[in-house]
N, C-alpha and C positions, 0 to 999 in steps of 0.2 A: 391566681392573680388577686382575687378578692381577699384571700387569707393574708397575703403579703401586704396589701393595702391596709387591711384592718390592723395588722401588727404594727405597721409603720404609724398609723394614726394613734394607736394606744401608746406607743413610745413617745410620740410628739406631745400627747396629752400629759403623760407623766413627767415629761421634761419641761413642760410649760412652753412648748414651741408649736403648739397647734394654733396657727395664726387665725385671726378673725378680722373681717372687714365689715363693720356695722354700717348699714345704710338705712335710711327711712324707706319703708316698704309698705305698699298696699297689700296687706296680708290676705284679703279676700281674693284678689287677682292671683296671688302666689299659690294659694290652696287650689283654686280652680285649675291652674296650669298643671300642678302635680296630679290632680285627679284625672285630667285628660291624658297626661303622659302614661298613666297606669292602666287605663281602661282595657287596652289590648291584652296585657299580661293577665288580668283577671278574667277576661273573656276566654282566653285560651284554656284556662283551667275550669271554665264553665262555672264561675262564681258570680253571683249578683254583687255588683259594686255600686254603691249609692253615695251621693254627696248631699249633706244637709248643711246649708249656710244661711245666715240671716239675709233678708232681702234688703235691709237698710245698710247704708254706708257705715263702715267701721273705721275707727281711728287708725292712722298709720302707726307702725311700730318700727323700732330700730333693731334690725337683725342682720346677721350675716346670712344672706339667702342660700349660699352654697352649703353652709354648715347645717342650717335648719332643714334644708332639703335632704341632706344625708341622714339626719336624725329621723325625719318623718318617713323617708324611704325604708329605713331599717324596720320601723314599726309596721309599715304596709307590707313589706316583704314577709315578715313573720306571719302576719294575718293571712296572707295569701298561701304561704307554704304550709301552715298548720290548720287550714280549713279545707275540708274535703270538697270535692267537686259537687256542685249543687248547693253549696253553702252560701253565706252572705257576709259581706264586709261593708261597713258603713263608716265613711269619713265625715266627721262633723266639725263645725266651727261655730263658736258662740262667744259673745262678750259676757264675762262674769266679773262683776266688781271692777277692779282696775286692771283686768287681764283679758287677753283673748285665750280661750280654752279650746284646744284641739282634742278630738277623741277619735279613736279607731276601734270600732267594735266588730268582733267576728263571732261566727258560730262554730269555731274550731274545737280543737281537742282540750283546750283549757290547760291550766297549770295546777299541779297539786298544791293544796293549801299550805302544807308543811314546807314547801320550797319557795313560797312567795318572797320571803325575806332575802333570798339570795338572787333574786331575779335580775338585778342590775349589776351584779358582780362580774368580774373578768372570768371568762371561760365557763360561765354557768350555762348548762343546758338541762332542762327538766327531765326527770327520769322517763316520763311517758314519751317525750320527744326523741330521746336517744333510741328507744325501742322502735319508734315509728320511722325515723329518718336518720341516716348517718351523716348527711351533709350538715354543715354549719360549724361555727367555731366558738360560739358563745361570747363573742366580742361586740356584736351589734348594739345590744342594749346598754352595755358599759359605755360605749362611745356616745350613744344617744343621750344618756343621762348627763354625761360631762358637757355635751353641747348645750343642752337645755339649761343646766345650772350656770354655764358661762353667760347665758342670756338673762340671768336672774329669774329664771322660771323654775317651775316644779314639775316633776314627772312621777306618776304612780300608775298602778294597774289594779284592776279587779278581775277576778277569774273564778269560774266554777268548772271543775273537772268534767270533761265530756259535754260541756254546754257553751264554752267560749270564753273570750276575754275582752276586756275593754281597757285600752291604754289611753291615758290622758296626759297632756302637758299644757303648761300655761306660758304665755309670753306677756310680760307687763306692757301696758300702754303708758304713754307719757301722762 
């Protein structure tokens, strides 16, 4: 079912039919809800899952909450799936310049440096992941990148093999 949904989403993206409903959103509340929704799944795998957010109020942003949730969930699922039991995943939110910046840092398997340029391409799966786990279709980060860019944001990653990865994306504030 997940594969079919991902393929449908990719087709909609490519045909320009991946609809968006932008609404003004309190992004801090939004991130807190996603964090709470994911705690059990991380706990089942015995991963430390932490949240770091500013204490002060942040400006509201115009997003499609359903689409941004899908994008962030894709990143969180990868962090969970590719981090061994006993590892750590950190979800962070901060205001940087005229954007809110979300980060997901893990202590997972990392991504080979020579494959980073293909990270957000369709059907890409890193060579070390293919050996480690056969599940996955290589569409999640492609979909995520398209969602973030539709929000006029940017997405990128930093990674060290066998040490973990950090994925970042920005959402502009008014």
